[in-house]
N, C-alpha and C positions, 0 to 999 in steps of 0.2 A: 628373498631378494631385496636388496639397500634399493630406499627409496632416490629418486633421481632431484638434485637441488636443482631450484629455478632460482631468475633473480628475484626479490621481492617486488610484490604488484597485489592484485585483485584479485583473492583466489577462495572468500570464504562463500561458495555458492551451496547450495542455493538460495536466490534472497528472492523477497518478493517484485515482480512488476507492479507497479502502481502507477495510473494517474491522479495527479494532483493537482485540484482544479483553484484558481484565483480568481481575484478579480472582484465581481460586482455579478448579478442578475443580469444589469441589462450591458456593460462588458466584461468578460471574463474569458479567461483562457486556460487551456491544460496542458500541461508540462507531464511528460512520463519520466518519471525517478525508477529508479533501481537500488539508491543508496538510502534506505531506511529503515525503522526498524523502532523497535520497545528502549528505552531509558529508564525508567521508574515509573514502580507501582503503584505509590503516594504519594502527592497525587499523579495521576496517569499521565504519565510525559514520553513523548516521540521525539523523533529528529527526519528531516531530509535532507541531503546533503545537494547542495545548486551551484553549479558555475557561475561565477559571477555574472559572466555575459551572456548568458540566458536570457531571453525576453523578460519572463515570469520574477526572472532574480526582483527586481526593482518593484513588481508589482507586488511581491509578499514583504518584501521589506519594509517598504512605504505603509502597506495595510496589517501589516503581522497579523494575517492570519491565512489560514488556506484550509482546504479539503480533501486527505487521503482519501482515493479511492479506489478499493481492492477489485483487480482485474482479473474476470472468468476467461475459458475457450470463446466466449462468445466475444469478448471485448478485445483478441490477440490482435486482431488489423488494427483496431484502432489505436490501441497500447504503441505497436510499433510506429503508426505513421505519426502520431503526437508528437514522438520520441525522436521526429527527423522531418517535421516540420516547425517553422516559427509561427509563432503568433503573430506577431507584426505585422506578417504579412497573407494569413488566412485566418480564418473563424475557424475554431478545430472542433466546438460544436457541431457548427453548420455541415461543414464538410465528413465526418463522421456519425453523422445525422443521430446523436447523440442529444439527449434532452436535458433540461437545465430543470432540478429539483430547489425549490427556497429549503435553505436550511434552518436548523430550529436556533442555534446562537452566531452564527457569520455570519460574515454579509457577501461568501463565497457560495458559487450555486454548487449542490449536490449532483452527480451526475447520477441519474434515475436508471440508467442499466446497471448500476456497479451492485454486486451485491451487499456491500459494505461499503460506508461512508463515513471517514472520521473528523471529528469540527476539530481542529485543534487553533488556538492563541497561541502565537509567538512570544514566547518569553528571553531568550538570549538569542546571538548571533556569533558563531565563531567561524574565525575565520583561520583555513590550514591546509592554505597553498590554491591547487586546483580548483577544489569546493569548498561554501560557507555553509556550516552546521546550521539550520534552522531548529533552535531546539524550541518545542513547545508541549503546553498544555493539553491535555484532550478534554474537551470540554461534553463534549456528543458522539454517540453510534450508532447509527443509524442503519437500521439492516432490514432488508429487504423479507418478508413476510414468509415468501417461499421459501427461505433459505430457515426456517425454525423448524425444531423437531416438536414430536405431541410435549414435551414440558417443556417449549417457550426456551428452550437452548440455541444458539447457533447450531447448524450441522452443516460443517465446511466439505461434506461427502458429495453434498446436492449441488455445491456449484461449482463444481471444478475447476476452482482459483489458479491462475498461473504462478510460475516463478521463472526466474531467468538465471542464466549459469552459462557461463564463458563463450556469449555472444548468441546464444539461444534462448530462446521461451520454451516451457515443460508445463503442463500440467502434473498437478499434485497428483500424489496414487491411492492408493488406496491407506485405511485406519491398519497398522501393524499393533498397535500398546495405546493407556492411557497413562496419564501421570503416573507413578506411584507403584505400575503393576508388575514390577519388576520385585518389590518385597512385599506386597499383599499376599496375606495366608491362603494359599488355595483349599477350595472345598476337597474335602477326599472323597476321589470317587467309590460311590458303592459297590463296584464290584468286587472290590479291594478290603471291603471291609468286613 
């Protein structure tokens, strides 16, 4: 069956739906972002894309830092709400009953209720049309201990992270494999020996 052609657009789904905190502990804002991702390993770098007319844009541009807070099922309502309300008019932390937590390396607060917060410092801003891309170095990752496994690694299956796809929010499903599983040598079944 042939695929149907659509006009070019945003259709690389699913993508993370994250809450980006910016500003300071005294005057902070939250911006919902779906255009985010990793761009480099060494040094660890990521990006967020933000429309210049958004309230948070000037805060991040001036301060040159932000925090990416991963969202889970419990934060789905706040994630959507913070994306449709302007921080110029409301205190999103207060309205969504979110807790500011002091970061280790940036002035921006972490969102305590987030399973993982990623502290970032802006290295470059690229203008792409509707959105400008803030390219940042990842300075620190703050993970909630309740989502760690017995080996001290982050266990994604414990926190019910959400993703965004085609106008909707979805929880991530079960683990179906791990990196390199397709080429690993399989142990012989002892019954067949």
